N, CA, C and O atoms as a GROMACS GRO file, in nm:
protein
  264
    1MET      N    1  -1.213  -1.377  -2.527
    1MET     CA    2  -1.059  -1.405  -2.508
    1MET      C    3  -1.030  -1.535  -2.607
    1MET      O    4  -1.115  -1.613  -2.651
    2ASN      N    5  -0.931  -1.537  -2.623
    2ASN     CA    6  -0.884  -1.645  -2.721
    2ASN      C    7  -0.863  -1.772  -2.635
    2ASN      O    8  -0.831  -1.748  -2.519
    3GLN      N    9  -0.878  -1.926  -2.678
    3GLN     CA   10  -0.869  -2.031  -2.578
    3GLN      C   11  -0.736  -2.064  -2.573
    3GLN      O   12  -0.694  -2.137  -2.483
    4LEU      N   13  -0.638  -2.003  -2.688
    4LEU     CA   14  -0.483  -1.976  -2.654
    4LEU      C   15  -0.422  -1.933  -2.590
    4LEU      O   16  -0.311  -1.980  -2.570
    5THR      N   17  -0.459  -1.840  -2.538
    5THR     CA   18  -0.380  -1.710  -2.473
    5THR      C   19  -0.320  -1.811  -2.300
    5THR      O   20  -0.217  -1.778  -2.241
    6PRO      N   21  -0.375  -1.883  -2.271
    6PRO     CA   22  -0.299  -1.952  -2.139
    6PRO      C   23  -0.169  -1.982  -2.222
    6PRO      O   24  -0.060  -1.943  -2.180
    7LEU      N   25  -0.180  -2.053  -2.340
    7LEU     CA   26  -0.081  -2.123  -2.410
    7LEU      C   27   0.046  -2.040  -2.436
    7LEU      O   28   0.163  -2.078  -2.430
    8ARG      N   29  -0.007  -1.903  -2.468
    8ARG     CA   30   0.119  -1.819  -2.505
    8ARG      C   31   0.169  -1.760  -2.399
    8ARG      O   32   0.286  -1.722  -2.410
    9VAL      N   33   0.097  -1.735  -2.269
    9VAL     CA   34   0.147  -1.685  -2.156
    9VAL      C   35   0.254  -1.810  -2.115
    9VAL      O   36   0.368  -1.765  -2.109
   10LEU      N   37   0.249  -1.916  -2.094
   10LEU     CA   38   0.345  -2.019  -2.038
   10LEU      C   39   0.460  -2.044  -2.173
   10LEU      O   40   0.561  -2.111  -2.149
   11ARG      N   41   0.445  -2.005  -2.269
   11ARG     CA   42   0.574  -1.979  -2.381
   11ARG      C   43   0.682  -1.923  -2.324
   11ARG      O   44   0.801  -1.954  -2.332
   12ARG      N   45   0.627  -1.839  -2.265
   12ARG     CA   46   0.738  -1.695  -2.243
   12ARG      C   47   0.850  -1.720  -2.147
   12ARG      O   48   0.957  -1.660  -2.138
   13GLY      N   49   0.798  -1.836  -2.066
   13GLY     CA   50   0.875  -1.878  -1.943
   13GLY      C   51   0.870  -1.772  -1.839
   13GLY      O   52   0.813  -1.664  -1.852
   14PRO      N   53   0.941  -1.815  -1.727
   14PRO     CA   54   0.901  -1.747  -1.609
   14PRO      C   55   0.964  -1.583  -1.607
   14PRO      O   56   1.067  -1.534  -1.653
   15VAL      N   57   0.838  -1.522  -1.520
   15VAL     CA   58   0.868  -1.397  -1.546
   15VAL      C   59   0.943  -1.327  -1.395
   15VAL      O   60   0.888  -1.340  -1.285
   16LEU      N   61   1.070  -1.254  -1.414
   16LEU     CA   62   1.117  -1.211  -1.312
   16LEU      C   63   1.076  -1.097  -1.262
   16LEU      O   64   1.056  -1.019  -1.355
   17PRO      N   65   1.050  -1.040  -1.139
   17PRO     CA   66   0.993  -0.953  -1.070
   17PRO      C   67   1.091  -0.809  -1.114
   17PRO      O   68   1.213  -0.822  -1.105
   18GLY      N   69   1.046  -0.697  -1.153
   18GLY     CA   70   1.120  -0.592  -1.202
   18GLY      C   71   1.252  -0.552  -1.132
   18GLY      O   72   1.336  -0.507  -1.210
   19PRO      N   73   1.290  -0.557  -1.002
   19PRO     CA   74   1.406  -0.515  -0.969
   19PRO      C   75   1.499  -0.631  -0.994
   19PRO      O   76   1.616  -0.597  -0.976
   20TYR      N   77   1.484  -0.765  -1.033
   20TYR     CA   78   1.562  -0.884  -1.071
   20TYR      C   79   1.586  -0.866  -1.215
   20TYR      O   80   1.689  -0.912  -1.264
   21ARG      N   81   1.483  -0.790  -1.299
   21ARG     CA   82   1.492  -0.804  -1.432
   21ARG      C   83   1.579  -0.677  -1.476
   21ARG      O   84   1.628  -0.669  -1.589
   22ALA      N   85   1.593  -0.578  -1.379
   22ALA     CA   86   1.697  -0.470  -1.403
   22ALA      C   87   1.853  -0.524  -1.333
   22ALA      O   88   1.958  -0.482  -1.380
   23ALA      N   89   1.852  -0.602  -1.238
   23ALA     CA   90   1.996  -0.661  -1.203
   23ALA      C   91   2.028  -0.769  -1.290
   23ALA      O   92   2.138  -0.825  -1.283
   24ALA      N   93   1.927  -0.807  -1.384
   24ALA     CA   94   1.965  -0.944  -1.458
   24ALA      C   95   2.092  -0.878  -1.581
   24ALA      O   96   2.159  -0.960  -1.642
   25ALA      N   97   2.110  -0.758  -1.601
   25ALA     CA   98   2.173  -0.697  -1.723
   25ALA      C   99   2.339  -0.708  -1.638
   25ALA      O  100   2.443  -0.735  -1.699
   26HIS      N  101   2.333  -0.686  -1.516
   26HIS     CA  102   2.474  -0.720  -1.465
   26HIS      C  103   2.502  -0.843  -1.359
   26HIS      O  104   2.491  -0.837  -1.236
   27LYS      N  105   2.533  -0.936  -1.426
   27LYS     CA  106   2.540  -1.102  -1.368
   27LYS      C  107   2.568  -1.096  -1.207
   27LYS      O  108   2.493  -1.145  -1.124
   28PRO      N  109   2.705  -1.018  -1.175
   28PRO     CA  110   2.719  -1.017  -1.040
   28PRO      C  111   2.627  -0.959  -0.931
   28PRO      O  112   2.614  -0.995  -0.814
   29THR      N  113   2.568  -0.864  -0.996
   29THR     CA  114   2.463  -0.809  -0.914
   29THR      C  115   2.334  -0.904  -0.903
   29THR      O  116   2.276  -0.907  -0.794
   30LEU      N  117   2.300  -0.960  -0.981
   30LEU     CA  118   2.200  -1.028  -0.980
   30LEU      C  119   2.228  -1.146  -0.888
   30LEU      O  120   2.140  -1.180  -0.808
   31LEU      N  121   2.339  -1.209  -0.893
   31LEU     CA  122   2.391  -1.301  -0.808
   31LEU      C  123   2.378  -1.290  -0.659
   31LEU      O  124   2.350  -1.376  -0.576
   32GLY      N  125   2.407  -1.143  -0.644
   32GLY     CA  126   2.458  -1.104  -0.508
   32GLY      C  127   2.316  -1.094  -0.441
   32GLY      O  128   2.286  -1.139  -0.331
   33LYS      N  129   2.232  -1.022  -0.532
   33LYS     CA  130   2.113  -1.010  -0.479
   33LYS      C  131   2.012  -1.151  -0.429
   33LYS      O  132   1.936  -1.155  -0.332
   34LEU      N  133   2.040  -1.262  -0.533
   34LEU     CA  134   1.994  -1.400  -0.501
   34LEU      C  135   2.043  -1.426  -0.371
   34LEU      O  136   1.974  -1.440  -0.270
   35ALA      N  137   2.163  -1.431  -0.379
   35ALA     CA  138   2.229  -1.483  -0.226
   35ALA      C  139   2.196  -1.426  -0.118
   35ALA      O  140   2.188  -1.488  -0.012
   36MET      N  141   2.172  -1.288  -0.130
   36MET     CA  142   2.125  -1.211  -0.024
   36MET      C  143   1.978  -1.234  -0.004
   36MET      O  144   1.934  -1.209   0.108
   37GLU      N  145   1.923  -1.264  -0.066
   37GLU     CA  146   1.770  -1.294  -0.046
   37GLU      C  147   1.775  -1.453   0.024
   37GLU      O  148   1.703  -1.482   0.120
   38ARG      N  149   1.861  -1.540  -0.034
   38ARG     CA  150   1.872  -1.706   0.005
   38ARG      C  151   1.922  -1.663   0.160
   38ARG      O  152   1.840  -1.686   0.249
   39TRP      N  153   2.033  -1.611   0.192
   39TRP     CA  154   2.060  -1.594   0.340
   39TRP      C  155   1.962  -1.544   0.430
   39TRP      O  156   1.959  -1.590   0.543
   40VAL      N  157   1.881  -1.455   0.395
   40VAL     CA  158   1.787  -1.396   0.487
   40VAL      C  159   1.671  -1.482   0.478
   40VAL      O  160   1.606  -1.489   0.582
   41GLY      N  161   1.627  -1.549   0.379
   41GLY     CA  162   1.538  -1.658   0.407
   41GLY      C  163   1.551  -1.770   0.492
   41GLY      O  164   1.457  -1.809   0.560
   42VAL      N  165   1.677  -1.832   0.492
   42VAL     CA  166   1.760  -1.932   0.575
   42VAL      C  167   1.798  -1.885   0.696
   42VAL      O  168   1.865  -1.973   0.753
   43SER      N  169   1.786  -1.774   0.772
   43SER     CA  170   1.895  -1.744   0.852
   43SER      C  171   1.767  -1.769   0.964
   43SER      O  172   1.650  -1.758   0.927
   44ARG      N  173   1.810  -1.811   1.131
   44ARG     CA  174   1.718  -1.848   1.203
   44ARG      C  175   1.717  -1.751   1.340
   44ARG      O  176   1.637  -1.758   1.433
   45SER      N  177   1.840  -1.650   1.324
   45SER     CA  178   1.845  -1.578   1.481
   45SER      C  179   1.745  -1.492   1.499
   45SER      O  180   1.720  -1.458   1.615
   46VAL      N  181   1.660  -1.435   1.378
   46VAL     CA  182   1.540  -1.368   1.431
   46VAL      C  183   1.415  -1.449   1.388
   46VAL      O  184   1.422  -1.539   1.305
   47ASP      N  185   1.291  -1.411   1.455
   47ASP     CA  186   1.188  -1.445   1.418
   47ASP      C  187   1.138  -1.416   1.272
   47ASP      O  188   1.159  -1.303   1.226
   48ASP      N  189   1.068  -1.518   1.188
   48ASP     CA  190   1.027  -1.494   1.089
   48ASP      C  191   0.941  -1.344   1.052
   48ASP      O  192   0.967  -1.256   0.971
   49ARG      N  193   0.828  -1.360   1.152
   49ARG     CA  194   0.756  -1.236   1.150
   49ARG      C  195   0.815  -1.101   1.203
   49ARG      O  196   0.744  -1.000   1.201
   50LEU      N  197   0.932  -1.097   1.246
   50LEU     CA  198   0.986  -0.981   1.280
   50LEU      C  199   1.078  -0.940   1.149
   50LEU      O  200   1.096  -0.823   1.118
   51LYS      N  201   1.137  -1.063   1.069
   51LYS     CA  202   1.202  -0.996   0.946
   51LYS      C  203   1.092  -0.969   0.840
   51LYS      O  204   1.128  -0.907   0.740
   52THR      N  205   0.971  -1.005   0.849
   52THR     CA  206   0.867  -0.943   0.755
   52THR      C  207   0.847  -0.830   0.766
   52THR      O  208   0.839  -0.752   0.672
   53ILE      N  209   0.834  -0.793   0.921
   53ILE     CA  210   0.795  -0.646   0.943
   53ILE      C  211   0.920  -0.550   0.912
   53ILE      O  212   0.907  -0.433   0.875
   54ALA      N  213   1.009  -0.598   0.926
   54ALA     CA  214   1.160  -0.523   0.878
   54ALA      C  215   1.162  -0.491   0.762
   54ALA      O  216   1.187  -0.374   0.730
   55GLN      N  217   1.135  -0.593   0.669
   55GLN     CA  218   1.135  -0.572   0.511
   55GLN      C  219   1.015  -0.467   0.469
   55GLN      O  220   1.025  -0.377   0.386
   56LEU      N  221   0.909  -0.496   0.539
   56LEU     CA  222   0.809  -0.376   0.477
   56LEU      C  223   0.837  -0.261   0.537
   56LEU      O  224   0.820  -0.170   0.456
   57ARG      N  225   0.869  -0.223   0.635
   57ARG     CA  226   0.913  -0.099   0.708
   57ARG      C  227   1.036  -0.063   0.611
   57ARG      O  228   1.008   0.020   0.524
   58THR      N  229   1.114  -0.092   0.611
   58THR     CA  230   1.219  -0.068   0.497
   58THR      C  231   1.173  -0.040   0.359
   58THR      O  232   1.188   0.069   0.305
   59SER      N  233   1.124  -0.128   0.309
   59SER     CA  234   1.055  -0.084   0.158
   59SER      C  235   0.947   0.031   0.174
   59SER      O  236   0.924   0.095   0.072
   60ALA      N  237   0.894   0.056   0.265
   60ALA     CA  238   0.800   0.184   0.277
   60ALA      C  239   0.916   0.286   0.289
   60ALA      O  240   0.922   0.367   0.196
   61LEU      N  241   1.007   0.296   0.386
   61LEU     CA  242   1.088   0.393   0.391
   61LEU      C  243   1.150   0.447   0.266
   61LEU      O  244   1.146   0.570   0.251
   62ILE      N  245   1.204   0.375   0.180
   62ILE     CA  246   1.282   0.379   0.069
   62ILE      C  247   1.163   0.390  -0.054
   62ILE      O  248   1.212   0.414  -0.164
   63GLY      N  249   1.066   0.382  -0.053
   63GLY     CA  250   0.953   0.390  -0.146
   63GLY      C  251   0.954   0.291  -0.262
   63GLY      O  252   0.928   0.312  -0.380
   64CYS      N  253   0.993   0.175  -0.197
   64CYS     CA  254   0.980   0.049  -0.307
   64CYS      C  255   0.828  -0.013  -0.304
   64CYS      O  256   0.759  -0.039  -0.205
   65LEU      N  257   0.793  -0.029  -0.469
   65LEU     CA  258   0.626  -0.086  -0.474
   65LEU      C  259   0.651  -0.235  -0.433
   65LEU      O  260   0.545  -0.287  -0.398
   66TRP      N  261   0.752  -0.315  -0.426
   66TRP     CA  262   0.750  -0.451  -0.422
   66TRP      C  263   0.751  -0.451  -0.285
   66TRP      O  264   0.750  -0.558  -0.223
   0.00000   0.00000   0.00000
């Protein structure tokens, strides 16, 4: 492995996860996904552990790898 390899990785910039890379082609969709993630993260009506379980269960039902 070359010593410059870590520098090349940093030059590419931040890497978006797959679902967001696909949505990035359509800006309103990307902004909608980001807004939804933000509001789910800041909501306090449900316990964080329950939100995590619901997200995992939903992703398992639809076959999402993320």
